[in-house]
N, C-alpha and C positions, 0 to 999 in steps of 0.2 A: 117822816118815818122811812127807814131804810130797808132795803131788801137785799139779802145775800142769796146768791144762787150757786149751788154746788154743781160739780161736774156730773155727779150721778143724776141730778135733776135734769140737766141739759140732755144727757144721753136718753133718759127715759122719755122726756118730752118729745124728742125727735121720732120716737117709735110709736107715739100715740096716734090713734085715728084723728082726723081733722076735727070732728065734732067734739072730741074729748079735749083736744088742744084748746079749742075755743072756751070750753067749760073751765079749764084750768086757768086761763087768762081772766075769766070772770071772777074766780075765787081769789086770785092775786089782787084784783081791783077791790074786792070786798074786804080783804085783809088790810089793805092799805087805808081804807076808809074807816073800817070798824075792826079793831084788833080782836074783839070778841065776835066771832062769826054767828050769824043767825042760827037758831037750833035746827032749821031745815037742812043745814049742811052736815049734820051728824058729826060734829067735832068730837073725837074720842082720844083721850090721853092713852098712849100705848106703852110708854115707859118713862121712867125718870132716868136722866142721863147726867153724867158728871158735867157736861156742857150745858145742861138745861133739859127741860121736859120736851118730849116729842109727841106730836099730835097727828092723828090721821084725819083727813078731811075727805068726805065722800063726794066724788065727782058724779058718779052714777052707780048703778047696781054692781059693776065689776071693777071700776077704777077708783083709785085713791091717790091722794097727795099727802106727803109727809112734810109737816112744817114744824119749826122750832121757834118759839117766841124769843126775841132778844130784847135787851134793854131799850133800844130805840128803833125797833122794827121786828123783822122776822127773817128766818133762813128757810129757803126752799130746799129740803133735803133730798127728796126723791119723788118720783111719780110713776105709776104703772098700775097693773092689775093688783087686786087685793092679795092674791097668792104670791106674786113676784115680790111685792114690797115686804110682806111679813117674812118671807124666806130670807131676803137680804138682811133684814133687821136682825133676825135670829143669828145669821152667819156673822154679823158684825159685832155681836155682843162680846 
């Protein structure tokens, strides 16, 4: 299973607090092992995209990760606070 990482994800990841960076790595590991995340992660489909569906994965109360399933893996689209991500997604529509 492959993982694509966007520049937006890398920029967002560098700005995260250390404990959220660790949680994001845990989610990536979970995604690689189980493409369907456990319900405790609050996986939420946020939009249909021409390139595929986009999902929000809850990291904690304030932080989210945007992922996009691919045929043979997934793409890490972005990571940050709930408000930051949804604002950027609205802007990019």
